[in-house]
TORPA-4810 file (N, C-alpha, C, O; in nm, 3 decimals):
<nodes>
NODE_1_4.475_18.314_18.239_4.560_18.392_18.151_4.496_18.394_18.013_4.435_18.296_17.969_X
NODE_2_4.510_18.503_17.947_4.447_18.521_17.817_4.504_18.425_17.713_4.624_18.401_17.707_X
NODE_3_4.415_18.371_17.631_4.457_18.280_17.524_4.548_18.351_17.425_4.641_18.291_17.372_X
NODE_4_4.522_18.478_17.400_4.603_18.553_17.306_4.749_18.560_17.352_4.840_18.543_17.272_X
NODE_5_4.770_18.585_17.480_4.907_18.591_17.534_4.974_18.455_17.520_5.092_18.448_17.483_X
NODE_6_4.902_18.346_17.549_4.960_18.213_17.538_4.991_18.178_17.393_5.093_18.114_17.366_X
NODE_7_4.907_18.219_17.299_4.933_18.189_17.158_5.052_18.269_17.107_5.133_18.216_17.031_X
NODE_8_5.063_18.394_17.147_5.180_18.475_17.107_5.307_18.412_17.165_5.409_18.404_17.097_X
NODE_9_5.301_18.368_17.290_5.416_18.300_17.350_5.448_18.172_17.275_5.565_18.138_17.257_X
NODE_10_5.344_18.100_17.230_5.365_17.975_17.157_5.430_17.999_17.022_5.501_17.912_16.972_X
NODE_11_5.408_18.114_16.962_5.469_18.143_16.833_5.618_18.174_16.849_5.700_18.127_16.771_X
NODE_12_5.652_18.251_16.951_5.792_18.292_16.968_5.873_18.194_17.053_5.989_18.166_17.022_X
NODE_13_5.813_18.142_17.160_5.880_18.047_17.249_5.779_17.936_17.280_5.712_17.941_17.383_X
NODE_14_5.767_17.836_17.192_5.663_17.734_17.208_5.657_17.667_17.346_5.547_17.649_17.397_X
NODE_15_5.769_17.628_17.407_5.756_17.565_17.539_5.695_17.657_17.645_5.628_17.609_17.737_X
NODE_16_5.716_17.786_17.633_5.656_17.880_17.728_5.504_17.881_17.715_5.434_17.882_17.816_X
NODE_17_5.454_17.879_17.594_5.309_17.873_17.574_5.248_17.748_17.633_5.140_17.753_17.692_X
NODE_18_5.316_17.635_17.617_5.266_17.509_17.674_5.277_17.513_17.826_5.185_17.469_17.895_X
NODE_19_5.386_17.565_17.878_5.403_17.575_18.023_5.294_17.660_18.086_5.239_17.624_18.190_X
NODE_20_5.261_17.773_18.024_5.157_17.861_18.077_5.019_17.794_18.074_4.929_17.833_18.148_X
NODE_21_5.003_17.693_17.987_4.875_17.625_17.974_4.865_17.503_18.064_4.764_17.488_18.133_X
NODE_22_4.966_17.416_18.064_4.956_17.288_18.136_5.061_17.269_18.244_5.054_17.171_18.319_X
NODE_23_5.158_17.356_18.254_5.263_17.338_18.353_5.372_17.243_18.304_5.389_17.224_18.184_X
NODE_24_5.445_17.183_18.399_5.557_17.095_18.365_5.512_16.950_18.350_5.564_16.861_18.418_X
NODE_25_5.418_16.927_18.263_5.370_16.792_18.240_5.433_16.730_18.117_5.530_16.782_18.062_X
NODE_26_5.377_16.619_18.076_5.427_16.547_17.958_5.421_16.632_17.833_5.513_16.629_17.751_X
NODE_27_5.313_16.709_17.816_5.300_16.793_17.697_5.412_16.896_17.689_5.459_16.927_17.580_X
NODE_28_5.455_16.948_17.803_5.565_17.044_17.803_5.693_16.980_17.752_5.763_17.038_17.668_X
NODE_29_5.725_16.860_17.802_5.851_16.795_17.763_5.848_16.752_17.617_5.950_16.761_17.548_X
NODE_30_5.733_16.706_17.568_5.720_16.673_17.425_5.744_16.797_17.342_5.816_16.792_17.242_X
NODE_31_5.685_16.908_17.384_5.702_17.032_17.309_5.846_17.080_17.313_5.896_17.132_17.213_X
NODE_32_5.911_17.066_17.425_6.051_17.107_17.435_6.139_17.028_17.338_6.225_17.085_17.271_X
NODE_33_6.117_16.898_17.330_6.195_16.815_17.236_6.164_16.854_17.092_6.255_16.866_17.011_X
NODE_34_6.035_16.873_17.059_5.999_16.913_16.923_6.062_17.047_16.887_6.110_17.066_16.775_X
NODE_35_6.062_17.140_16.981_6.119_17.272_16.954_6.270_17.265_16.939_6.327_17.337_16.857_X
NODE_36_6.335_17.180_17.016_6.481_17.167_17.004_6.522_17.109_16.870_6.624_17.150_16.813_X
NODE_37_6.445_17.014_16.819_6.479_16.955_16.690_6.437_17.044_16.574_6.516_17.073_16.485_X
NODE_38_6.313_17.087_16.576_6.259_17.170_16.468_6.164_17.271_16.531_6.078_17.234_16.610_X
NODE_39_6.179_17.398_16.495_6.097_17.503_16.554_5.949_17.490_16.515_5.862_17.502_16.601_X
NODE_40_5.922_17.467_16.388_5.784_17.468_16.338_5.696_17.361_16.403_5.585_17.394_16.445_X
NODE_41_5.739_17.234_16.414_5.654_17.136_16.483_5.629_17.171_16.629_5.521_17.144_16.682_X
NODE_42_5.726_17.230_16.695_5.706_17.274_16.833_5.601_17.383_16.842_5.520_17.384_16.935_X
NODE_43_5.602_17.474_16.747_5.505_17.582_16.746_5.364_17.527_16.719_5.268_17.567_16.785_X
NODE_44_5.352_17.437_16.622_5.221_17.377_16.591_5.169_17.298_16.711_5.051_17.309_16.745_X
NODE_45_5.254_17.221_16.774_5.214_17.143_16.891_5.167_17.236_17.004_5.067_17.208_17.069_X
NODE_46_5.238_17.345_17.027_5.202_17.439_17.133_5.064_17.501_17.107_4.982_17.510_17.198_X
NODE_47_5.040_17.544_16.985_4.910_17.603_16.951_4.800_17.500_16.965_4.690_17.532_17.011_X
NODE_48_4.827_17.377_16.926_4.728_17.270_16.938_4.694_17.244_17.086_4.577_17.228_17.120_X
NODE_49_4.795_17.238_17.172_4.772_17.216_17.316_4.691_17.330_17.375_4.599_17.306_17.454_X
NODE_50_4.723_17.453_17.339_4.649_17.568_17.392_4.504_17.564_17.345_4.413_17.588_17.425_X
NODE_51_4.482_17.535_17.219_4.345_17.528_17.167_4.267_17.414_17.231_4.148_17.429_17.260_X
NODE_52_4.333_17.300_17.253_4.266_17.186_17.313_4.222_17.216_17.456_4.113_17.177_17.497_X
NODE_53_4.306_17.284_17.531_4.273_17.314_17.671_4.174_17.430_17.684_4.105_17.440_17.785_X
NODE_54_4.167_17.516_17.585_4.068_17.625_17.589_3.927_17.572_17.565_3.830_17.628_17.618_X
NODE_55_3.914_17.465_17.487_3.782_17.407_17.461_3.731_17.329_17.580_3.610_17.319_17.600_X
NODE_56_3.821_17.272_17.660_3.780_17.188_17.773_3.732_17.266_17.892_3.694_17.207_17.993_X
</nodes>
């Protein structure tokens, strides 16, 4: 899946961007909690996870 689509998803719905990248793993649940408490940390975490997995 295109990185651009995942990053756009991460901006609007951060857990969706993480899910499209890593599935229902630990990173998804961490992102869900961050997004529920504060939107901005969830968005930053999602973009970081997507960028980390694109380099690997």
